[in-house]
C-alpha positions in Angstrom: 126.8 131.3 -11.2 126.4 133.8 -14.0 127.4 137.3 -13.2 127.2 140.5 -15.1 130.7 141.9 -14.6 131.8 145.5 -14.6 135.2 145.8 -12.9 135.4 149.4 -11.8 138.2 150.8 -9.7 136.5 153.3 -7.4 138.9 155.8 -5.9 138.1 157.4 -2.6 138.9 160.9 -3.7 136.4 160.8 -6.5 133.6 162.1 -4.4 131.8 163.5 -7.4 131.6 160.2 -9.2 128.2 159.7 -10.7 126.1 156.9 -9.2 125.3 155.9 -12.7 128.9 154.6 -13.2 128.3 151.7 -10.8 127.0 148.9 -13.0 125.3 145.7 -12.1 127.4 142.7 -11.2 131.0 142.7 -9.9 132.7 146.0 -8.9 136.0 146.5 -7.1 136.9 149.6 -5.2 139.4 151.1 -2.8 139.4 153.8 -0.2 142.2 155.6 1.7 141.6 155.3 5.5 143.9 155.8 8.4 146.9 156.1 6.1 146.2 152.7 4.4 144.7 151.9 1.0 141.8 149.6 1.7 140.0 147.4 -0.9 136.6 145.9 -1.2 134.4 143.8 -3.6 131.0 145.2 -4.3 128.1 143.3 -5.9 125.2 145.3 -7.4 122.0 143.4 -8.4 120.7 143.5 -11.9 117.6 145.4 -10.6 119.6 148.3 -9.3 118.6 151.8 -10.6 120.6 154.9 -9.5 117.3 156.7 -8.7 116.1 154.0 -6.4 117.8 153.5 -3.0 118.6 149.9 -2.0 119.5 148.2 1.2 123.2 147.5 1.8 124.6 144.3 3.4 128.2 144.3 4.7 129.8 140.8 4.8 133.1 140.3 6.7 135.4 137.3 6.1 137.2 135.3 8.7 141.0 135.1 9.2 142.9 134.2 6.1 139.9 135.0 4.0 139.0 137.8 1.6 136.0 139.7 0.4 135.8 137.5 -2.7 136.2 134.2 -0.8 133.4 134.9 1.7 131.2 135.9 -1.2 131.8 132.5 -2.7 130.9 130.7 0.6 127.8 132.7 1.6 126.4 133.2 -1.9 124.8 136.5 -0.9 125.1 137.6 -4.6 122.5 135.2 -5.7 120.1 136.3 -3.0 120.9 140.0 -3.8 119.7 139.4 -7.3 116.5 137.7 -6.1 115.6 140.2 -3.3 117.1 143.5 -4.5 119.9 144.6 -2.2 123.6 145.6 -2.6 126.4 143.6 -1.0 129.9 144.8 -0.1 132.7 142.5 1.0 135.5 144.5 2.5 139.1 143.1 2.7 141.0 143.0 6.0 144.6 144.0 6.1 146.7 140.9 5.7 143.4 139.0 5.7 142.7 139.9 9.3 140.6 142.4 11.2 141.7 144.7 13.9 139.3 146.1 16.5 141.6 148.9 17.8 144.5 150.7 16.3 147.9 151.4 17.9 151.2 153.1 17.4 152.6 150.1 15.6 150.5 150.8 12.6 147.5 148.7 13.3 144.3 150.2 12.1 140.9 150.4 13.8 138.6 148.5 11.5 135.5 149.9 13.2 136.5 153.3 12.0 137.3 151.8 8.5 133.8 150.3 8.2 132.2 153.6 9.2 134.2 155.4 6.6 133.4 152.7 4.0 129.7 153.2 4.6 130.0 156.9 4.0 132.2 156.3 0.9 129.7 153.9 -0.6 126.8 156.3 -0.1 128.7 158.7 -2.4 129.2 156.0 -5.0 125.8 154.3 -5.1 122.2 154.9 -4.0 121.9 153.3 -0.6 119.0 153.3 1.8 120.6 154.8 4.9 118.0 153.2 7.1 118.7 149.7 5.8 122.4 149.1 6.2 123.2 145.7 7.8 126.3 143.8 8.9 127.2 140.2 9.1 130.4 138.2 9.3 132.0 134.8 9.8 134.5 133.9 12.6 136.8 136.9 13.1 134.4 138.8 10.8 131.6 137.9 13.2 133.7 139.3 16.1 134.1 142.5 14.1 130.3 142.5 13.6 129.8 142.4 17.4 132.2 145.3 17.8 130.3 147.2 15.1 127.1 146.6 17.1 128.8 148.2 20.1 130.0 151.3 18.2 128.0 151.9 15.0 124.4 151.5 16.0 123.7 154.9 14.5 124.6 153.6 11.0 123.7 149.9 11.0 120.2 148.7 11.5 120.8 145.0 12.4 123.6 142.6 12.9 124.2 138.8 12.3 127.1 137.0 13.9 128.1 133.5 12.5 130.6 131.4 14.4 131.7 134.3 16.5 131.2 136.0 19.8 131.9 139.1 21.8 135.5 139.7 23.1 135.8 139.6 26.9 137.8 142.9 26.9 135.2 144.6 24.7 132.2 143.7 26.7 132.6 146.2 29.6 133.1 149.0 27.0 130.1 148.1 24.9 127.4 150.7 25.5 125.3 151.3 22.3 123.1 154.4 22.5 120.2 152.5 20.9 118.6 149.0 21.1 120.5 146.4 19.0 118.8 143.8 16.8 121.2 140.9 16.9 121.2 137.4 15.3 123.7 134.9 16.6 124.5 131.5 14.9 126.9 129.1 16.4 127.7 125.4 16.3 127.6 123.7 19.7 130.8 121.7 18.8 132.8 124.6 17.4 136.4 124.1 18.4 137.6 127.6 17.2 134.9 129.7 18.8 133.9 127.6 21.8 130.2 127.6 22.7 131.1 127.7 26.4 133.5 130.6 25.9 137.2 130.9 26.9 139.1 131.3 30.0 138.8 135.1 30.6 142.5 135.4 31.4 143.4 134.3 27.9 144.5 136.8 25.3 141.7 137.4 22.9 139.2 135.5 25.0 135.6 135.4 24.0 132.5 135.2 26.2 130.2 132.2 26.1 127.2 132.1 23.8 124.9 132.1 26.7 126.6 135.2 28.1 126.4 137.1 24.8 122.7 136.3 24.5 122.1 137.5 28.0 124.2 140.6 27.3 122.2 141.7 24.2 118.9 140.6 25.7 119.6 142.8 28.8 120.7 145.7 26.7 117.5 145.5 24.7 115.3 145.0 27.7 113.6 141.9 26.1 110.9 140.4 28.2 109.7 137.4 26.2 111.0 134.5 24.1 109.9 131.6 22.0 111.8 128.3 21.5 109.8 127.0 18.6 110.6 129.5 15.9 110.2 128.4 12.2 113.2 129.4 10.1 113.2 130.2 6.4 115.4 127.9 4.4 115.2 125.2 7.1 114.1 121.7 6.4 111.3 121.3 8.9 111.7 117.5 9.1 115.3 118.0 10.3 114.8 121.2 12.3 115.7 119.4 15.6 119.4 120.0 14.5 118.8 123.7 14.8 117.6 125.2 18.1 116.1 128.6 17.6 115.3 131.0 20.4 113.8 134.4 19.7 113.8 137.1 22.4 111.1 139.7 21.5 109.1 142.4 23.2 112.3 144.4 23.3 112.8 148.1 23.4 112.6 150.0 20.2 111.2 147.0 18.3 114.6 145.4 18.5 115.1 141.6 18.6 117.6 139.0 19.7 117.6 135.7 17.7 119.8 132.8 18.5 120.4 129.7 16.3 122.3 126.9 17.9 123.4 124.2 15.4 123.5 121.0 17.4 126.9 119.3 16.9 127.8 121.9 14.4 131.4 123.1 14.0 133.1 126.2 12.7 131.2 126.9 9.4 128.6 128.9 7.6 125.4 126.8 7.6 124.3 126.2 4.0 127.4 127.7 2.6 129.5 126.5 -0.3 132.4 124.2 0.6 134.9 121.8 -1.0 134.7 119.6 2.1 132.6 116.6 1.4 131.8 115.8 5.0 130.7 119.4 5.6 128.5 119.3 2.5 126.9 116.1 3.8 126.3 117.8 7.2 124.8 120.8 5.5 122.5 118.6 3.5 121.2 116.9 6.6 120.9 120.2 8.4 118.8 122.0 5.8 119.6 125.5 7.1 120.5 128.3 4.7 122.1 130.9 7.0 122.3 133.5 4.2 118.6 133.4 3.6 117.8 133.3 7.3 120.0 136.3 8.0 118.3 138.3 5.2 114.9 137.5 6.5 116.0 138.8 9.9 117.5 141.9 8.4 114.3 142.7 6.6 112.4 143.0 9.9 114.6 145.9 11.0 115.3 149.5 10.0 116.8 152.6 11.6 113.6 154.6 11.0 
């Protein structure tokens, strides 16, 4: 992959930084938040012009990952160049995400993401109505939390190999309808399709429960089980079961993709695992492209 590189260190206190200083390609930045110095990797497509607002996609890594590593897996940068949007890959503290802060020094990463969006709007010309969030594994769990709490800033969400924490569900009351895409493997041993024992620490709800939760929140009244998916090999589409819930309030949408016999992975993503690459080739699903197609259907305005 050929990138135009421009490694800029973007300090949080430089609020008057000209948007013209953000160059196409790779940029690295940092922001002070909750007493911690946070970092992120930003990719700006070649077509970016400071006078023209662009959509922003936030991509969250899983445990033990980083912004740069999830960019390599998802290959959102390639699509950003093709379609014209900005991508930011934040870094979790110690390669992990925290959904609530405490007195022992843990931060609230929902607050961090909110601050990061505001910070980036000062640095680069972002279309405020077209900010989107997606994540993998623990990053997908963070994405679910963002849907609960940042529906005023983020237009649509996509969760890959994640679910909604049991403890968060009773406190999840977004003030607006939520457009949510959920992708899970039915044989995922890390985020179980059938959910966890609710008494377990960090337990997650089942995928059927999370679909019902968002469908009920959005007051969806119809669904289709034969949805064609961009980036999917139609001759092999029986490996992906897609259910779209539509006729929802506020033109919102809930879209579920179940990868039959799929494990804990990003469908269509880059991997050094030969068996996973073989499975991906047989699957024919490009999650990155499918997520972007979903995001394009939704805006805050």
